Steps between C-alpha positions, in 0.01 A plus 500: 500500500389586859303806603807634687714491178217669313467774758880554497504534125200740506682713765815492303313607190339779682842621645639505138198700381542743793875535423426547126244762585745669743767505234248633241396779738859599563562505132195704435588748778850535349366560155251759644771673685726512178217635297421759761875605509509506118194722473641733773826527303317574178294766667805662653679489154189644338471788746875578465456500123196726514677733734808532282273566197313757689822681608627498146170624353484777768855605428431511131180696542696743736775562247255555220304742704813694599621511138157631392503779763851594405409522140198718574719724716770531232235587245347776715854634577579508126181680425553744777850580374380534146225732602744711711743521207223598262379767739858633549552500123176682432562751768852563362374536142235736628746718681731506202212595268392772736857629525551476121179698448617765753837524331333519156287789631819670642682434177223653291498801738879528496500488111307811503757659713850372421473134424758380759704192417493362857136406479567260219784353702270446798236337266765269362611407854137420581451285194829316573386441865178363379681255273725404787196437732328284250828296444535456869146392542532233216833379650342468847201312354731264317707427811196441708368253253832321489512489877152355514599232249806400700288486818256269318774278378649470856161433646423235243840339579433504876145348439648222288757428770235495761289257292797273424576493877138411592495224240824354631364517858177323396707237312713441815178483706353235259831296519456506891147381470602210275778411729248512787269258316795263440596507860143435619481199251816360646364553857183323417701206352707495819179494714374201303827319554498582871145354530625169349853473657572256779880515523594741787827617325323552169231690689751730660659577173169579336414725793831680473434533123151640568644743754738635238210533249291689761794746543525548117131541473498771782798681335334482169175649642707780675663581170161521324371731766800727470472508112129576525591790729746634236231543242371805687847677590598804301863499398756785563634671808311822473783730383378809325652768288359820342362493152527790254224760559181491292347837459682640792406212744785271617393140526690240710524144373587166667778367301482145632123454568336375167170620629626854582273767347221266423 
């Protein structure tokens, strides 16, 4: 074998090595790019998941705080009404006792003179009035307790409905996330096919399929953004109506807003 042939073989071997190195570099760059894109997608998904969890936790904390504040206000209002009722009852009993003592004194004085019958009638009317007042107070207290119980039942029902709506919203958001992961996986598989396809028609078909996937991914991401925004929206249209007075004060309630009065 001549030196020229040896040189040609050596040159050919070097060209093959260079081509192999170039192909290996391209493959390494492609894998590095895919790994970088995968890490970027995972980071975006992690941030979206953490944001959704943060929003849900903040909403739960807000509702719990509002419920605790409302319970404290209701307790203070009940105590105030009870104190006012007790004071009114004590004052009424004191006035009745004072009036009865005055009448007793007048009766005793009148007995010395003529013992008129009308004084006994007045005393009977006062005793009857005292009984009626006590009965009215007991009836008012019972009605107030029943009203408080009905309000608690209605509030508990509203709280349960709000909780169910929040759970349904979070479940729907999770479904959208799962769908997003599936679409991203399909897109990654398409990218891998595009890197290896050589047929122009097949490549155009894959590009069209990828464009459709990108549209679905964008639409899914938009839906997730809207659903996450709904976790902080109060329901209701703000209509109000007057509530029965408590201790002479008229309280207006929002009949549609579940957070009204909290």
